[in-house]
PAZA-754670 format. One line per field, with one value per residue: residue number from 0; residue in three letters; x, y, z of N, C-alpha, C, O in turn. Coordinates in Angstrom, 3 decimals, decimal comma. Last residue first. Layout:
<pts>
num	(NUM / ...) .
residuo	(ALA / ...) .
n_u	(X / ...) .
n_v	(Y / ...) .
n_w	(Z / ...) .
ca_u	(X / ...) .
ca_v	(Y / ...) .
ca_w	(Z / ...) .
c_u	(X / ...) .
c_v	(Y / ...) .
c_w	(Z / ...) .
o_u	(X / ...) .
o_v	(Y / ...) .
o_w	(Z / ...) .
</pts>
This chain:
<pts>
num	(72 / 71 / 70 / 69 / 68 / 67 / 66 / 65 / 64 / 63 / 62 / 61 / 60 / 59 / 58 / 57 / 56 / 55 / 54 / 53 / 52 / 51 / 50 / 49 / 48 / 47 / 46 / 45 / 44 / 43 / 42 / 41 / 40 / 39 / 38 / 37 / 36 / 35 / 34 / 33 / 32 / 31 / 30 / 29 / 28 / 27 / 26 / 25 / 24 / 23 / 22 / 21 / 20 / 19 / 18 / 17 / 16 / 15 / 14 / 13 / 12 / 11 / 10 / 9 / 8 / 7 / 6 / 5 / 4 / 3 / 2 / 1 / 0) .
residuo	(ALA / VAL / VAL / TRP / ALA / PHE / LEU / ALA / LEU / VAL / ALA / ALA / VAL / SER / SER / LEU / GLY / PHE / ALA / LEU / VAL / LEU / THR / LYS / MET / ALA / LEU / GLU / ALA / PRO / GLY / ASP / SER / SER / ALA / ARG / SER / GLY / ASP / PHE / ARG / GLN / LEU / LEU / PRO / GLY / ARG / LEU / THR / VAL / TRP / ILE / ALA / ALA / SER / ALA / ALA / LEU / LEU / LEU / ALA / SER / LEU / LEU / ALA / LEU / THR / ARG / ALA / ALA / GLU / LEU / MET) .
n_u	(18,647 / 16,921 / 17,673 / 16,405 / 13,648 / 13,449 / 14,170 / 11,445 / 10,072 / 10,312 / 10,167 / 7,185 / 6,237 / 6,660 / 5,323 / 2,797 / 2,653 / 3,530 / 0,519 / -1,001 / -0,538 / -1,248 / -3,847 / -4,329 / -3,794 / -5,597 / -7,924 / -8,109 / -8,261 / -10,342 / -11,984 / -12,056 / -11,465 / -11,167 / -12,577 / -12,889 / -15,845 / -18,588 / -20,058 / -20,327 / -17,253 / -16,286 / -13,609 / -10,867 / -9,482 / -6,551 / -4,527 / -5,121 / -3,574 / -1,761 / -2,903 / -3,043 / -0,446 / 0,660 / -0,710 / 0,254 / 2,176 / 1,874 / 1,058 / 3,026 / 5,049 / 3,499 / 3,586 / 6,899 / 6,937 / 4,990 / 6,905 / 8,974 / 7,940 / 7,304 / 10,354 / 11,267 / 9,368) .
n_v	(23,788 / 23,287 / 20,932 / 19,424 / 19,668 / 18,566 / 15,745 / 15,952 / 15,955 / 14,127 / 11,504 / 11,921 / 11,724 / 8,891 / 7,807 / 8,308 / 6,952 / 4,289 / 4,201 / 3,900 / 1,921 / -0,160 / 0,435 / -0,687 / -3,496 / -3,973 / -3,610 / -5,997 / -7,882 / -7,819 / -8,057 / -10,705 / -13,590 / -15,999 / -18,708 / -22,168 / -23,808 / -24,365 / -22,612 / -21,784 / -20,819 / -20,811 / -18,483 / -20,129 / -19,538 / -17,516 / -15,529 / -13,128 / -12,926 / -11,176 / -8,437 / -7,833 / -7,757 / -5,723 / -3,753 / -3,147 / -2,201 / 0,334 / 1,592 / 2,156 / 3,304 / 5,828 / 6,293 / 7,035 / 9,707 / 10,742 / 11,753 / 12,427 / 15,072 / 16,264 / 16,592 / 18,000 / 20,976) .
n_w	(5,406 / 2,705 / 1,662 / 3,552 / 2,970 / 0,951 / 1,510 / 3,166 / 0,739 / -1,296 / 0,781 / 1,407 / -1,457 / -1,215 / 0,482 / -0,689 / -3,082 / -1,849 / -0,485 / -2,674 / -4,116 / -2,104 / -1,819 / -4,101 / -4,119 / -2,003 / -3,228 / -5,097 / -3,955 / -2,588 / -5,427 / -6,753 / -5,575 / -8,501 / -9,314 / -10,693 / -12,691 / -12,416 / -13,190 / -10,814 / -9,097 / -6,030 / -4,905 / -2,866 / 0,129 / 0,117 / -0,747 / 0,354 / 2,363 / 1,259 / 1,014 / 3,430 / 3,818 / 2,199 / 2,815 / 5,765 / 5,202 / 3,749 / 5,336 / 7,151 / 5,562 / 5,502 / 8,158 / 8,261 / 6,339 / 7,908 / 9,278 / 8,177 / 7,314 / 9,368 / 10,293 / 8,274 / 9,049) .
ca_u	(18,857 / 17,321 / 19,014 / 17,738 / 14,214 / 13,619 / 15,193 / 12,858 / 10,002 / 10,701 / 10,888 / 8,292 / 5,588 / 7,528 / 7,034 / 3,015 / 2,704 / 4,353 / 2,110 / -0,907 / -0,428 / -0,183 / -3,321 / -4,868 / -3,337 / -4,114 / -7,872 / -7,703 / -6,774 / -8,988 / -12,063 / -11,623 / -12,073 / -10,468 / -11,823 / -12,551 / -14,312 / -17,402 / -20,295 / -21,753 / -18,335 / -17,032 / -14,896 / -11,269 / -10,169 / -7,318 / -4,028 / -5,774 / -4,985 / -1,410 / -2,216 / -4,183 / -1,113 / 1,235 / -1,089 / -1,131 / 2,479 / 2,395 / -0,066 / 2,345 / 5,187 / 3,992 / 2,458 / 5,731 / 7,411 / 4,386 / 5,123 / 9,016 / 8,509 / 6,265 / 9,148 / 11,675 / 9,486) .
ca_v	(23,587 / 24,577 / 21,500 / 18,577 / 19,750 / 20,308 / 16,653 / 15,293 / 16,778 / 15,759 / 12,116 / 12,176 / 12,942 / 10,117 / 7,710 / 8,515 / 7,986 / 5,003 / 4,141 / 5,234 / 2,634 / -0,096 / 0,883 / 1,342 / -2,617 / -4,148 / -2,708 / -3,967 / -7,374 / -8,244 / -7,107 / -9,384 / -12,553 / -15,475 / -17,946 / -21,585 / -23,532 / -25,587 / -24,027 / -22,519 / -20,845 / -21,700 / -18,766 / -19,771 / -20,498 / -17,863 / -16,976 / -13,415 / -13,363 / -12,435 / -9,506 / -7,617 / -8,321 / -7,164 / -3,781 / -3,682 / -3,194 / -1,163 / 1,341 / 1,219 / 1,532 / 4,972 / 6,254 / 5,986 / 7,895 / 10,568 / 11,335 / 11,398 / 13,608 / 15,977 / 16,105 / 16,966 / 20,188) .
ca_w	(6,479 / 3,458 / 1,414 / 3,679 / 4,012 / 0,524 / 0,531 / 3,355 / 1,513 / -1,421 / 0,465 / 2,165 / -1,045 / -2,317 / 0,442 / 0,493 / -3,503 / -2,946 / 0,304 / -1,691 / -4,538 / -2,168 / -0,665 / -3,857 / -5,297 / -2,391 / -2,187 / -6,029 / -4,674 / -1,946 / -4,011 / -6,969 / -5,751 / -6,893 / -9,668 / -9,924 / -12,623 / -11,876 / -14,488 / -11,472 / -9,961 / -7,097 / -4,985 / -4,664 / -0,911 / 0,726 / -1,056 / -1,042 / 2,342 / 1,927 / -0,218 / 2,200 / 4,681 / 1,903 / 1,913 / 5,306 / 5,590 / 2,442 / 4,540 / 8,006 / 5,875 / 4,354 / 7,378 / 8,566 / 6,411 / 5,969 / 10,073 / 9,196 / 6,157 / 8,504 / 11,249 / 8,626 / 7,518) .
c_u	(20,375 / 18,135 / 18,054 / 18,262 / 15,898 / 14,063 / 15,165 / 14,284 / 11,208 / 10,517 / 11,806 / 9,462 / 6,916 / 7,820 / 7,479 / 4,489 / 3,006 / 4,413 / 2,941 / 0,115 / -0,417 / 0,019 / -2,302 / -3,883 / -3,726 / -3,186 / -6,850 / -8,193 / -6,589 / -7,724 / -11,035 / -11,566 / -11,637 / -11,221 / -11,784 / -12,461 / -14,491 / -15,649 / -18,915 / -21,446 / -19,534 / -17,542 / -15,574 / -12,761 / -10,255 / -8,351 / -5,211 / -5,408 / -5,880 / -2,622 / -2,228 / -3,659 / -2,694 / 0,383 / -0,597 / -1,482 / 0,930 / 2,591 / 0,758 / 0,958 / 4,431 / 4,208 / 2,359 / 4,629 / 6,501 / 5,359 / 4,997 / 7,692 / 8,777 / 6,772 / 8,356 / 10,566 / 10,080) .
c_v	(23,598 / 24,416 / 22,706 / 19,988 / 20,008 / 20,309 / 17,844 / 16,453 / 16,640 / 16,405 / 13,395 / 11,841 / 13,387 / 11,360 / 9,063 / 9,132 / 8,599 / 5,934 / 4,606 / 5,201 / 4,315 / 1,228 / 0,783 / 1,352 / -1,052 / -3,494 / -3,282 / -2,973 / -6,202 / -7,492 / -7,085 / -8,246 / -11,229 / -14,341 / -17,052 / -20,047 / -22,616 / -24,860 / -24,947 / -23,495 / -22,263 / -21,077 / -19,360 / -19,205 / -19,780 / -19,205 / -17,950 / -15,080 / -13,473 / -13,749 / -11,318 / -9,069 / -8,475 / -7,884 / -5,476 / -3,956 / -3,944 / -2,467 / 0,193 / 0,549 / 1,057 / 3,078 / 5,355 / 5,449 / 7,224 / 9,277 / 10,837 / 10,593 / 12,752 / 15,150 / 15,575 / 16,087 / 18,939) .
c_w	(5,831 / 4,506 / 2,092 / 3,046 / 4,722 / 2,110 / 0,563 / 2,523 / 2,311 / -0,527 / -0,300 / 1,642 / 0,404 / -1,724 / -0,250 / 0,896 / -1,971 / -3,100 / -0,683 / -0,949 / -3,974 / -3,130 / -1,022 / -3,431 / -4,846 / -2,909 / -1,714 / -4,627 / -5,581 / -2,598 / -3,286 / -5,584 / -5,541 / -7,259 / -8,560 / -10,135 / -11,291 / -11,709 / -13,936 / -12,512 / -10,410 / -7,852 / -6,196 / -4,453 / -2,022 / -0,500 / -0,337 / -1,195 / 1,012 / 1,684 / 0,057 / 1,528 / 4,036 / 2,591 / 1,350 / 4,080 / 5,299 / 3,705 / 3,370 / 6,915 / 6,536 / 4,605 / 6,027 / 7,975 / 6,395 / 5,981 / 8,861 / 9,250 / 7,004 / 7,747 / 10,373 / 9,374 / 7,510) .
o_u	(21,355 / 18,618 / 18,851 / 19,229 / 16,352 / 14,957 / 16,171 / 14,954 / 12,101 / 10,726 / 12,995 / 10,176 / 7,443 / 8,880 / 8,300 / 4,819 / 3,619 / 5,502 / 3,249 / 0,687 / -0,064 / 1,084 / -1,655 / -2,920 / -3,175 / -2,132 / -7,002 / -8,707 / -5,731 / -6,752 / -10,599 / -10,485 / -11,065 / -11,595 / -12,444 / -12,224 / -15,574 / -14,693 / -18,328 / -21,981 / -19,359 / -18,562 / -15,573 / -13,169 / -9,634 / -7,966 / -4,901 / -6,191 / -7,043 / -2,612 / -2,557 / -3,976 / -3,369 / 0,250 / -1,147 / -2,606 / 0,666 / 3,054 / 0,279 / 0,175 / 4,528 / 3,732 / 1,525 / 4,608 / 5,675 / 4,966 / 4,640 / 7,447 / 8,903 / 5,986 / 8,441 / 10,071 / 9,528) .
o_v	(23,407 / 25,546 / 23,636 / 20,455 / 20,484 / 21,109 / 18,524 / 17,424 / 17,417 / 17,608 / 13,706 / 11,965 / 14,490 / 11,943 / 9,932 / 10,227 / 9,658 / 6,473 / 5,750 / 6,267 / 5,382 / 1,742 / 1,661 / 1,905 / -0,207 / -3,035 / -3,216 / -1,865 / -5,688 / -6,874 / -5,933 / -7,969 / -10,721 / -13,975 / -17,396 / -19,839 / -22,300 / -25,187 / -25,832 / -24,565 / -23,469 / -20,543 / -18,745 / -19,735 / -18,719 / -19,602 / -19,132 / -15,774 / -13,835 / -14,862 / -12,277 / -10,256 / -9,445 / -8,977 / -6,195 / -4,447 / -5,014 / -3,554 / -0,501 / -0,361 / -0,133 / 2,079 / 4,536 / 4,372 / 6,825 / 8,133 / 9,728 / 9,387 / 11,740 / 14,279 / 14,348 / 15,041 / 18,298) .
o_w	(6,552 / 4,566 / 1,961 / 3,648 / 5,763 / 2,384 / 0,360 / 2,878 / 1,973 / -0,684 / -0,218 / 2,637 / 0,557 / -1,498 / 0,045 / 1,353 / -2,105 / -3,296 / -0,349 / -0,719 / -4,475 / -2,787 / -0,451 / -3,961 / -5,552 / -2,471 / -0,494 / -4,781 / -6,299 / -2,163 / -3,300 / -5,065 / -4,576 / -8,373 / -7,580 / -11,325 / -10,799 / -11,004 / -14,558 / -12,804 / -10,240 / -7,415 / -7,263 / -3,420 / -2,084 / -1,599 / -0,190 / -1,843 / 0,839 / 1,158 / -0,640 / 1,591 / 4,381 / 2,041 / 0,516 / 3,977 / 4,751 / 3,359 / 2,473 / 7,190 / 6,839 / 4,066 / 5,642 / 7,378 / 5,574 / 5,752 / 9,261 / 9,262 / 6,314 / 7,375 / 10,321 / 8,954 / 6,615) .
</pts>
């Protein structure tokens, strides 16, 4: 049980790092619109948000598993 919690926590940390890396790439060049204004691409921002939410969910499951293993042991 504790090993599963550690594995989920590691996966959550990797997803958090991936989310941060995606967010950093958002600082790239902005898209040029036909009217001359600039807009950012929503695709990478949405992917960063989804990986961040997934990392949060996995870390909360890992915390519950760790607490359960601590109480049972």
